[in-house]
N, C-alpha and C positions, 0 to 999 in steps of 0.2 A: 480540372487540375486548379488546386487552391493555391492563391498568390501568397507565398509566406511572408512577401515584404510587408503586406496589410495585414496578415491575420491578428484578429481581434481589434481591428481598428471600426468595426460596425458596431461592435457591442459597446465601445468606449464611445461612438459618437451618440448612441441610444440612450445608454446609462450614466455616462459619464465614467472615468476612471475608478473611483473609490467603486461604485457598484458591480464595474467590469472585473475586478479583481477583488471582489470582497472575501469568496471563500479561498482565495490564496493568501491573502494577508491571515484569515482567521486560522488557517493551515501554519503557517511559520509562528505566528505566535504560541500555538498550541506545542510545535515540535520546541522552539525557543523558551519555552515556559516551563515544560516538564526538564529542559535541560537546567533551566536555572534551580527549579526546585532541588535536583539531584546535586547540583554544585554549590549551592548555597552554606551545606555543611563543611565541605573540604575545605572551602576558599574564604569562607566569613564567619565560620563556626554558628550558622544558624541551620539547626539540625531539622528542619521542616520533613524531609524524607530522609531516610537512612537507606544505603543501600545501592541497586541500580536497575538497568530494564528487567534484569533476569530475576531479582528478588529484591522486595522493598518493604520497609516499615514506615508508613505515613506517621505524625505526629504520636509514635509508639504505640499507635490503637490499631491501624488498618494495615495488614500484610496482605500483599500483591507478589503472585509468584507466576512466571511465564511457564504457561504448562507443556512448551514445548522443550523449556530447559528441566523442567523436574521430570517429565520423561526420559530424558537422555540421562539423566542422574537415577533413576529408577532401574534403568536398562544396566548400568555400570554397575549398580549393587548398595547403593544408599537406601538407606530407609528414611522416607520423609517425614518430618516433623509434623505434627498437628497444623501448626501456623503455616505450614508451607501447603499444604492442603487445602485450609481455610484458603489462604491467597488465589490458589488454583481455581476455585469454585468461584470464587469472584469476579476474575479476570474472565472465565468462562460467560458467566452472567453476563457481564458487559456486553463481551462482543458479541452475544445472541442476540441482545440487543442493537447494537449498532452496527455489526456488521464485521467479521474476524480481519477484513483486509483494512479498514479502518485504521490499525494499527501501522499498516505500510506509509501510508498518506498522512496521517496526523499526528502522529508519535515518532516513529523510526527519523532518527538524524540524518542515515543515509539517505533519505528520500531528498533531502535538500541536495546531496551531491550529484544524485541522479537525474533531477531537474534541472539543475544547471548545467548538464551534460545534454540533456535534450532541449534545452532551450537554445543551447549554443549551434547543435547541430542544424536547428533550422534556421537560425540568423545566417550560418555559413553554406547552407544549403548542402549540407551531406547526407548522400545517398547509399546505402550499402545494400548488400544483397543476401545478410545472413540467414543460413535455415536452421539455425538453432530453434528447435521447437518448444513450447510453451509448455509442454510435458515435462520437459527435461529437470525442471524445479522438483518435479514429484520425487523423481531419481535421486535428486541431491537431498530432500528433505530424508528418502529412504537410507541413506548413505548415514546420514548422522546420527539415525537410529541404529544402524549398524555397528557403527565404529565403536559406540560404548562395551558393546559386546564381543569386540575382538579386543578392544585395549583396555583391558579390567581396572576399574575405579576411575576412569578419565572420562569428563566430559568434552571430549575431542575437538568437537565442531568449535565450540566456545573459545576455544585458542585462536581459533582464526576467523571467527566470525567478524566481518566488517562492523556489525553494531557495535558489539563488543570492544573490539578495539579502539573503534573510533572515541566510545565513552570512557574509555581507560586512558588513551591519549591525551583527551582534552583535561582529565582530571592529573594524571602523573607524567603527561609531556608523550607528544606523540612517537618519538621513537620511529620503530618500525612500520606503527599503525599509517605512517604517513603513506608508504608505498603501497598497504592494502588499498587504501583509500583513493589514492591518484590511479590505482589500478582498476577501479569499479569505474570511477571517471572516464578515463581512456577508453574503458571496454564500451561503455555506453554511448561516449561519442564518436570512435572510430569502427567498431565492430557490429554493433546491434541496438538498432532502436529501441530503449526501456530493457536492454540486455541482460541487466542484473535483476529487478526487480520483479520484472513481466517474464523470465524465461531461466532464472537459474537461484534466486535465493531460496534455499528452503523454509527460512522463517514466513515469508509470505504465501508459499504453499501450503506449510501449516496452517496458519490463519485462515486462509482460503477454505480449507476443509471444513475447519471448527465454524464458519460465517455461513454455510449454506442456507440454514433456515432463518438468517437474522431478520428483525423487523425493520430496522430504516432501511429505506431503498431510495435511489435514484429514479425518478420516472420522466417520460415525457409525457406529462397530460395535458402539452397544450402541442402536442405532435402535429396538430392540423394547420398550423401557422409555420410549418418547417418549411424553407425556401430553398432547400438542398445545396446551402452552401461550404458545407462538409466539413468545417471547421472543427466541429467538435469529433470528428474522426482523428484528426490532425492530434489536437492536443491531448486525447484521450491517452492514457497508458494501457487500457484494454479495449481497443475498439471494437473487438470482435462483439461486444456486449450490449454494442448500440443499436444495430441494425434492427434486431426482432422488435424491440419496444417502438422505436422509431418510424418504421416503416411498415409494420405487420396489423395494421389498423383492417385492410382489405380482407386478412387471413384469420381476424379475431382472435388478434395475440395481445397482450394487455401491454399499455404502456410504460408498465411499472419492468424496470431493471433488475430481475431475479437472480441472475448469475453470480454466482460468490465471485467470479473471478473482479467484479467492480470493487473499486477502492473506496468509494464515496468522497472521492475527493474535490468533487463540485468543479472540476475546469469543463465540464460542459456546460455547467450552469453559466459560471462567468462566461464563458466565450459566446454565448447564445445573444445575438441580437434582438431576436424573437422571443425570448424568454420562454421556449420550447420545454427544457428540462427544470426540474424543481424536487425538493427531497418531500419523501412522503413515506407511509406505511406499505405493505405488500398485501395484497388480496391474493390469496393462491385460488381461491373459486374464479377469479376472471381469466386464468393462465393456462395458454394452449401450450404446453412444450414444444420444443423443437429438439431433434435430434442433436448430442452435442457434436457430432461430426458437422452436420450443416451450420450449425454456430462456429466451428472453427475454420470453415470455408468460407464463410460470410468475413470474420475477422482478416483470414489473410488477403481477400480482395479490398478488404477496407485499408 
């Protein structure tokens, strides 16, 4: 059992506070920096980026379009413009390289709320026995794509999407968005660990699917130095992805974490006092694949 009161202390002692939080600091700078670019126009009149996370235009040149949003729009009967299609292609190419769920940990502003809930759960020692399957997010994703077909001409999910509501709330005033964000926070705090991002969010599920072959990966290249402290399993939002790469040497399993559930957040890199983990590329030829059901069971035990 990991002592939550001393979680991360060994890493800080070995590397210093800054290095032990390097990727967390960079993630927050990324999330806040992206928000600042969008808000600079409405608040200060400096229009570097116009639009929002669903669709934007940078410096009046570079279009970016969320492929999940565009797919909903097409299903609702909208004929996309050329700029929107180009924006989708650019986004897909980017996430093909860095990993689809990088969106969840490096871009999505709601991640800061769920991270706070996760941190507070550990500090307060809150434990719950929620049985929500991680596959539920794919059912939620399917629902977001069915609703535009049922409600003609409407991208229904974007009206209640916590990410969209949070962004609109920051720009125009939170209003009812406070209730949605508070609901996500309390759900993660009191009902299910990493409940929203890891088990229900359809946006995360979508980017999970498009990042299955992405090139940038976390790997346990120094796994021989692992001292079984288990702290990486505690802080990882998708702990089921760690064990094969970390403990699979005897079975010939690559140390590269290839599962698209991984958010490339760098938590495991920060928390490890032995520098077991690092960022790197994928090498499919080295991989011995495991049955997904085995991975799910390993993750449940973790």
